[in-house]
Backbone as CSV, one residue per row, in Angstrom:
resi,resn,N_x,N_y,N_z,CA_x,CA_y,CA_z,C_x,C_y,C_z
1,UNK,-93.111,103.386,0.648,-92.107,103.816,1.607,-92.251,105.316,1.833
2,UNK,-92.248,105.739,3.085,-92.441,107.145,3.408,-91.160,107.943,3.313
3,UNK,-91.276,109.173,3.739,-90.120,110.065,3.736,-89.443,110.038,5.092
4,UNK,-88.112,110.189,5.072,-87.379,110.220,6.343,-87.755,111.473,7.121
5,UNK,-87.464,111.453,8.401,-87.725,112.594,9.279,-87.088,113.847,8.679
6,UNK,-87.835,114.917,8.619,-87.377,116.125,7.957,-86.235,116.857,8.634
7,UNK,-86.010,116.603,9.930,-84.987,117.370,10.657,-83.586,117.168,10.104
8,UNK,-83.343,116.065,9.398,-81.988,115.822,8.897,-81.726,116.497,7.561
9,UNK,-82.750,117.056,6.932,-82.548,117.771,5.683,-81.921,116.891,4.615
10,UNK,-81.002,117.492,3.826,-80.377,116.762,2.729,-78.860,116.668,2.865
11,UNK,-78.299,117.247,3.915,-76.852,117.157,4.132,-76.486,115.676,4.247
12,UNK,-75.565,115.175,3.410,-75.243,113.740,3.428,-74.794,113.216,4.800
13,UNK,-74.040,114.018,5.536,-73.600,113.602,6.867,-74.799,113.430,7.800
14,UNK,-75.715,114.386,7.746,-76.908,114.348,8.593,-77.830,113.194,8.188
15,UNK,-77.983,112.982,6.890,-78.835,111.896,6.394,-78.269,110.539,6.832
16,UNK,-76.954,110.385,6.716,-76.320,109.126,7.141,-76.514,108.912,8.634
17,UNK,-76.352,109.971,9.423,-76.581,109.879,10.868,-78.018,109.434,11.142
18,UNK,-78.978,110.078,10.490,-80.383,109.708,10.665,-80.627,108.251,10.280
19,UNK,-80.055,107.840,9.145,-80.347,106.529,8.584,-79.608,105.374,9.253
20,UNK,-78.545,105.672,9.999,-77.747,104.574,10.557,-77.551,104.624,12.073
21,UNK,-77.680,105.797,12.683,-77.379,105.920,14.115,-78.560,106.352,14.976
22,UNK,-79.254,107.403,14.559,-80.251,108.030,15.424,-81.380,107.063,15.734
23,UNK,-81.595,106.822,16.994,-82.672,105.939,17.432,-82.282,104.485,17.590
24,UNK,-81.074,104.118,17.176,-80.625,102.736,17.322,-80.263,102.491,18.789
25,UNK,-80.847,101.490,19.430,-80.565,101.236,20.847,-79.072,100.980,21.098
26,UNK,-78.499,101.814,21.940,-77.071,101.727,22.292,-76.941,101.162,23.703
27,UNK,-76.149,100.122,23.856,-75.980,99.483,25.163,-74.561,99.633,25.718
28,UNK,-73.659,100.197,24.939,-72.272,100.341,25.378,-72.127,101.599,26.239
29,UNK,-71.685,101.416,27.466,-71.593,102.525,28.410,-70.678,103.643,27.969
30,UNK,-69.567,103.315,27.313,-68.648,104.351,26.854,-69.264,105.132,25.695
31,UNK,-69.919,104.438,24.784,-70.584,105.113,23.666,-71.724,106.002,24.174
32,UNK,-72.434,105.547,25.185,-73.496,106.359,25.788,-72.910,107.618,26.425
33,UNK,-71.761,107.477,27.087,-71.083,108.619,27.685,-70.713,109.634,26.600
34,UNK,-70.118,109.162,25.522,-69.733,110.062,24.425,-70.932,110.841,23.917
35,UNK,-72.031,110.156,23.685,-73.218,110.824,23.137,-73.771,111.841,24.113
36,UNK,-73.780,111.527,25.392,-74.285,112.479,26.377,-73.394,113.718,26.432
37,UNK,-72.083,113.521,26.361,-71.162,114.657,26.362,-71.379,115.509,25.120
38,UNK,-71.481,114.873,23.962,-71.695,115.634,22.730,-73.034,116.365,22.748
39,UNK,-74.064,115.756,23.315,-75.347,116.452,23.438,-75.213,117.669,24.341
40,UNK,-74.390,117.569,25.375,-74.134,118.728,26.233,-73.420,119.838,25.477
41,UNK,-72.468,119.471,24.635,-71.770,120.472,23.828,-72.704,121.110,22.802
42,UNK,-73.749,120.395,22.419,-74.676,120.924,21.436,-75.530,122.058,21.995
43,UNK,-75.696,122.145,23.299,-76.580,123.155,23.904,-76.339,124.523,23.268
44,UNK,-77.394,125.095,22.689,-77.305,126.396,22.051,-76.826,126.348,20.610
45,UNK,-76.505,125.164,20.119,-76.009,124.995,18.754,-76.871,123.968,18.036
46,UNK,-76.615,123.776,16.739,-77.338,122.740,15.998,-76.555,121.434,16.088
47,UNK,-77.271,120.313,15.984,-76.608,119.012,16.065,-75.644,118.818,14.900
48,UNK,-75.966,119.348,13.723,-75.068,119.169,12.584,-73.708,119.815,12.863
49,UNK,-73.685,120.894,13.617,-72.410,121.521,13.994,-71.558,120.532,14.776
50,UNK,-72.160,119.852,15.728,-71.435,118.880,16.548,-71.048,117.671,15.707
51,UNK,-71.950,117.223,14.868,-71.684,116.065,14.017,-70.469,116.318,13.123
52,UNK,-70.380,117.524,12.588,-69.235,117.866,11.727,-67.919,117.902,12.512
53,UNK,-68.002,118.137,13.794,-66.810,118.228,14.637,-66.555,116.949,15.435
54,UNK,-67.361,115.924,15.241,-67.289,114.730,16.079,-65.916,114.067,16.053
55,UNK,-65.298,113.946,14.898,-63.971,113.327,14.824,-62.953,114.146,15.618
56,UNK,-63.033,115.458,15.508,-62.117,116.323,16.262,-62.384,116.202,17.764
57,UNK,-63.642,116.109,18.152,-63.983,115.906,19.563,-63.384,114.592,20.064
58,UNK,-63.533,113.545,19.280,-63.003,112.235,19.693,-61.498,112.293,19.880
59,UNK,-60.815,112.971,18.980,-59.358,113.096,19.101,-58.994,113.936,20.317
60,UNK,-59.661,115.052,20.507,-59.336,115.973,21.604,-59.659,115.379,22.972
61,UNK,-60.706,114.546,23.042,-61.159,113.988,24.309,-60.760,112.519,24.487
62,UNK,-59.632,112.129,23.901,-59.066,110.782,24.102,-60.096,109.686,23.849
63,UNK,-60.861,109.843,22.763,-61.854,108.831,22.431,-62.977,108.739,23.451
64,UNK,-63.160,109.810,24.214,-64.179,109.849,25.268,-64.023,108.698,26.249
65,UNK,-62.775,108.406,26.594,-62.497,107.397,27.619,-62.613,108.073,28.985
66,UNK,-63.662,107.763,29.748,-63.860,108.436,31.030,-62.676,108.289,31.984
67,UNK,-62.019,107.130,31.975,-60.887,106.920,32.871,-59.728,107.858,32.585
68,UNK,-59.563,108.235,31.336,-58.514,109.191,30.960,-58.976,110.612,31.301
69,UNK,-60.169,110.948,30.855,-60.686,112.307,31.041,-60.814,112.694,32.506
70,UNK,-61.148,111.752,33.362,-61.370,112.048,34.777,-60.123,112.598,35.457
71,UNK,-58.954,112.292,34.920,-57.715,112.766,35.517,-57.228,114.102,34.984
72,UNK,-57.972,114.701,34.087,-57.538,115.946,33.474,-57.692,117.137,34.405
73,UNK,-56.827,118.122,34.198,-56.838,119.339,35.000,-56.739,120.572,34.128
74,UNK,-56.216,121.638,34.720,-56.201,122.945,34.056,-55.401,122.939,32.754
75,UNK,-54.291,122.206,32.706,-53.500,122.161,31.469,-54.308,121.545,30.332
76,UNK,-55.099,120.541,30.640,-55.936,119.909,29.620,-57.063,120.840,29.193
77,UNK,-57.622,121.569,30.151,-58.666,122.546,29.822,-58.097,123.599,28.875
78,UNK,-56.888,124.086,29.175,-56.240,125.083,28.314,-55.997,124.508,26.915
79,UNK,-55.551,123.262,26.842,-55.325,122.603,25.552,-56.623,122.535,24.757
80,UNK,-57.699,122.155,25.413,-58.988,122.029,24.735,-59.531,123.390,24.309
81,UNK,-59.340,124.396,25.138,-59.805,125.744,24.788,-59.061,126.296,23.576
82,UNK,-57.884,125.773,23.303,-57.083,126.224,22.156,-57.337,125.395,20.902
83,UNK,-58.167,124.373,20.990,-58.403,123.460,19.870,-59.534,123.997,18.984
84,UNK,-59.213,124.480,17.771,-60.250,125.048,16.899,-61.198,123.995,16.320
85,UNK,-60.875,122.719,16.470,-61.707,121.665,15.910,-62.941,121.338,16.729
86,UNK,-62.981,121.827,17.966,-64.110,121.526,18.849,-64.830,122.814,19.235
87,UNK,-65.898,122.677,19.996,-66.581,123.830,20.568,-65.779,124.241,21.799
88,UNK,-65.242,125.447,21.778,-64.355,125.902,22.855,-65.161,126.722,23.862
89,UNK,-65.715,126.032,24.813,-66.561,126.631,25.841,-66.082,126.072,27.176
90,UNK,-65.493,126.930,27.995,-64.896,126.478,29.246,-65.877,125.690,30.107
91,UNK,-67.087,126.190,30.267,-68.062,125.500,31.106,-68.382,124.101,30.616
92,UNK,-68.514,123.951,29.303,-68.823,122.642,28.734,-67.626,121.701,28.840
93,UNK,-66.427,122.238,28.659,-65.217,121.419,28.787,-65.053,120.952,30.229
94,UNK,-65.201,121.871,31.180,-65.094,121.497,32.597,-66.172,120.486,32.965
95,UNK,-67.373,120.674,32.427,-68.462,119.732,32.699,-68.122,118.349,32.151
96,UNK,-67.543,118.286,30.959,-67.196,116.987,30.365,-66.215,116.230,31.256
97,UNK,-65.248,116.945,31.809,-64.261,116.313,32.700,-64.937,115.849,33.990
98,UNK,-65.762,116.702,34.565,-66.512,116.312,35.759,-67.473,115.176,35.488
99,UNK,-68.073,115.185,34.311,-68.997,114.109,33.935,-68.268,112.776,33.822
100,UNK,-67.009,112.817,33.399,-66.225,111.577,33.335,-66.056,110.995,34.737
101,UNK,-65.822,111.853,35.697,-65.690,111.384,37.090,-67.013,110.809,37.584
102,UNK,-68.122,111.475,37.259,-69.444,110.975,37.658,-69.747,109.648,36.959
103,UNK,-69.355,109.533,35.697,-69.557,108.292,34.951,-68.834,107.140,35.637
104,UNK,-67.587,107.378,36.039,-66.807,106.318,36.690,-67.507,105.814,37.952
105,UNK,-68.073,106.722,38.722,-68.764,106.322,39.953,-69.998,105.477,39.640
106,UNK,-70.777,105.902,38.654,-71.971,105.127,38.269,-71.560,103.786,37.678
107,UNK,-70.530,103.805,36.840,-70.064,102.568,36.196,-69.633,101.551,37.251
108,UNK,-68.938,102.021,38.259,-68.477,101.116,39.319,-69.646,100.589,40.150
109,UNK,-70.616,101.459,40.406,-71.744,101.099,41.261,-72.715,100.134,40.579
110,UNK,-73.089,100.449,39.318,-74.112,99.620,38.676,-73.947,99.482,37.174
111,UNK,-73.001,100.190,36.616,-72.841,100.215,35.170,-73.636,101.370,34.596
112,UNK,-73.011,102.148,33.722,-73.695,103.334,33.186,-74.865,102.938,32.296
113,UNK,-74.665,101.936,31.431,-75.768,101.513,30.561,-76.964,101.010,31.381
114,UNK,-76.769,100.121,32.355,-77.921,99.697,33.161,-78.584,100.860,33.914
115,UNK,-77.769,101.809,34.402,-78.312,102.998,35.084,-79.281,103.734,34.166
116,UNK,-78.894,103.931,32.915,-79.752,104.655,31.974,-80.960,103.828,31.558
117,UNK,-80.706,102.585,31.144,-81.750,101.766,30.552,-82.813,101.325,31.550
118,UNK,-82.523,101.351,32.844,-83.567,100.986,33.815,-84.717,101.994,33.796
119,UNK,-84.449,103.202,33.299,-85.495,104.221,33.215,-86.585,103.866,32.208
120,UNK,-86.274,102.957,31.299,-87.268,102.491,30.320,-87.447,100.972,30.440
121,UNK,-87.155,100.453,31.618,-87.263,99.021,31.896,-86.488,98.177,30.887
122,UNK,-85.370,98.716,30.402,-84.485,97.967,29.531,-84.929,97.843,28.086
123,UNK,-86.066,98.446,27.748,-86.590,98.340,26.376,-86.956,99.726,25.862
124,UNK,-86.609,100.020,24.614,-86.940,101.326,24.038,-88.441,101.591,24.039
125,UNK,-88.804,102.805,24.377,-90.199,103.225,24.287,-90.510,103.507,22.825
126,UNK,-91.639,103.018,22.348,-92.024,103.171,20.945,-93.107,104.238,20.823
127,UNK,-92.709,105.405,20.352,-93.679,106.465,20.130,-94.214,106.373,18.711
128,UNK,-95.341,107.026,18.474,-95.995,106.974,17.159,-96.377,108.374,16.710
129,UNK,-95.383,109.231,16.607,-95.644,110.611,16.213,-95.753,110.703,14.696
130,UNK,-96.753,111.463,14.230,-97.002,111.593,12.796,-96.416,112.876,12.212
131,UNK,-96.195,113.872,13.046,-95.707,115.162,12.553,-94.620,115.681,13.488
132,UNK,-93.676,116.459,12.957,-92.592,116.984,13.793,-93.096,117.751,15.019
133,UNK,-94.192,118.469,14.863,-94.739,119.242,15.974,-95.288,118.383,17.106
134,UNK,-95.484,117.101,16.848,-95.989,116.189,17.878,-94.898,115.735,18.833
135,UNK,-93.645,115.827,18.397,-92.516,115.315,19.179,-92.173,116.325,20.282
136,UNK,-92.200,115.892,21.534,-91.917,116.826,22.631,-90.429,117.166,22.724
137,UNK,-90.134,118.300,23.329,-88.741,118.697,23.570,-88.209,118.033,24.834
138,UNK,-89.121,117.701,25.740,-88.764,117.000,26.973,-90.000,116.268,27.471
139,UNK,-89.781,115.321,28.368,-90.889,114.548,28.924,-90.674,114.405,30.432
140,UNK,-91.668,113.865,31.104,-91.511,113.599,32.538,-90.333,112.658,32.765
141,UNK,-90.160,111.703,31.874,-89.054,110.760,32.005,-87.701,111.442,31.800
142,UNK,-87.612,112.348,30.837,-86.329,113.048,30.635,-86.040,113.989,31.809
143,UNK,-87.073,114.533,32.409,-86.865,115.367,33.611,-86.346,114.515,34.770
144,UNK,-86.914,113.325,34.920,-86.461,112.422,35.985,-85.010,111.998,35.758
145,UNK,-84.685,111.600,34.524,-83.318,111.183,34.224,-82.351,112.342,34.411
146,UNK,-82.741,113.523,33.997,-81.905,114.709,34.192,-81.615,114.934,35.676
147,UNK,-82.653,114.838,36.502,-82.462,115.011,37.959,-81.482,113.979,38.510
148,UNK,-81.637,112.730,38.079,-80.754,111.668,38.588,-79.317,111.850,38.111
149,UNK,-79.143,112.266,36.860,-77.795,112.524,36.351,-77.146,113.671,37.125
150,UNK,-77.895,114.739,37.344,-77.342,115.885,38.091,-77.028,115.492,39.524
151,UNK,-77.880,114.691,40.127,-77.616,114.238,41.506,-76.343,113.397,41.564
152,UNK,-76.018,112.729,40.457,-74.806,111.905,40.387,-73.566,112.730,40.036
153,UNK,-73.754,114.031,39.756,-72.621,114.901,39.475,-72.486,115.352,38.037
154,UNK,-73.412,114.965,37.169,-73.350,115.391,35.764,-73.828,116.826,35.613
155,UNK,-73.272,117.500,34.607,-73.698,118.848,34.237,-73.985,118.876,32.736
156,UNK,-74.664,119.924,32.288,-75.110,120.051,30.905,-75.934,118.835,30.515
157,UNK,-76.918,118.537,31.359,-77.810,117.398,31.104,-79.225,117.746,31.561
158,UNK,-79.681,118.942,31.166,-81.050,119.333,31.468,-82.039,118.442,30.752
159,UNK,-83.330,118.596,31.036,-84.334,117.690,30.473,-84.447,117.719,28.952
160,UNK,-84.163,118.851,28.313,-84.211,118.899,26.849,-83.013,118.164,26.258
161,UNK,-81.829,118.412,26.810,-80.628,117.692,26.365,-80.820,116.200,26.616
162,UNK,-81.336,115.860,27.774,-81.522,114.458,28.131,-82.517,113.776,27.192
163,UNK,-83.576,114.500,26.799,-84.531,113.877,25.874,-83.907,113.675,24.497
164,UNK,-83.157,114.658,24.019,-82.463,114.507,22.735,-81.514,113.307,22.792
165,UNK,-80.849,113.145,23.926,-79.960,112.002,24.143,-80.755,110.695,24.091
166,UNK,-81.889,110.648,24.792,-82.716,109.441,24.812,-83.183,109.063,23.404
167,UNK,-83.518,110.069,22.603,-83.915,109.813,21.211,-82.733,109.249,20.420
168,UNK,-81.587,109.881,20.576,-80.415,109.512,19.771,-79.928,108.100,20.061
169,UNK,-79.958,107.708,21.346,-79.415,106.395,21.721,-80.483,105.306,21.765
170,UNK,-81.665,105.617,21.259,-82.689,104.600,21.109,-83.458,104.234,22.365
171,UNK,-83.360,105.032,23.412,-84.191,104.765,24.585,-85.652,105.044,24.263
172,UNK,-85.871,105.952,23.318,-87.199,106.210,22.760,-87.064,106.216,21.241
173,UNK,-88.057,105.699,20.565,-88.086,105.719,19.105,-88.974,106.878,18.685
174,UNK,-88.347,107.977,18.290,-89.098,109.152,17.865,-88.985,109.415,16.371
175,UNK,-88.574,108.396,15.603,-88.724,108.544,14.159,-90.219,108.688,13.893
176,UNK,-90.585,109.582,13.010,-91.996,109.728,12.672,-92.511,108.433,12.060
177,UNK,-93.775,108.145,12.246,-94.335,106.902,11.725,-94.297,106.860,10.193
178,UNK,-94.174,108.015,9.565,-94.074,108.086,8.105,-92.654,107.823,7.615
179,UNK,-91.686,107.733,8.524,-90.282,107.526,8.184,-89.981,106.028,8.128
180,UNK,-89.294,105.561,7.091,-88.957,104.134,7.020,-88.155,103.644,8.231
181,UNK,-87.395,104.516,8.845,-86.584,104.118,9.998,-87.431,103.822,11.230
182,UNK,-88.664,104.307,11.297,-89.480,104.030,12.468,-89.642,102.522,12.667
183,UNK,-90.086,101.840,11.634,-90.290,100.386,11.734,-88.966,99.646,11.889
184,UNK,-87.930,100.118,11.205,-86.614,99.459,11.307,-86.059,99.551,12.715
185,UNK,-86.170,100.736,13.330,-85.682,100.929,14.690,-86.571,100.169,15.683
186,UNK,-87.854,100.157,15.448,-88.759,99.394,16.325,-88.376,97.921,16.324
187,UNK,-87.990,97.394,15.160,-87.613,95.986,15.066,-86.342,95.707,15.877
188,UNK,-85.458,96.693,16.006,-84.243,96.515,16.800,-84.558,96.367,18.284
189,UNK,-85.672,96.904,18.704,-86.045,96.881,20.126,-86.470,95.498,20.592
190,UNK,-86.860,94.628,19.690,-87.374,93.319,20.088,-86.284,92.241,20.067
191,UNK,-85.077,92.631,19.760,-83.988,91.654,19.741,-83.678,91.178,21.129
């Protein structure tokens, strides 16, 4: 048995995330929305920072229910900016609210999960990277998805954020081939 991907280090929270969530194919549109929003909040920060604040984010953002968030205005922005449990960045907060509105439009039109998963023909892409330096920060596919998300009204979804999102929600399997999770996550793709 190989070693897990080194990016998660030894922090128990990070290790659990790596071992149970990262790369697992997610098909629930609301869960996909939450992850995309959290990846946007991560911009300029480390993922462990967001992971440690995830429960507070869920509480502050009404469980990332797009139908609730889409109706928020300045009073809600002020409330969120005063919440020490989350990342207090006006642009990211405003983007999250706008993204909820964009999510609702996509969900009504075709479903958010199908919108995302059609980019990989409904099946996770299986990469075979052997070293951390082999894993790209973005790809042509993440650039395309980023463009489509922005055209739909999303913000804080550049190609690097979008690729990190694709890795996290299992659209691509970027566990290193030396990591035990690579084969486990690959097996989830054939269900």
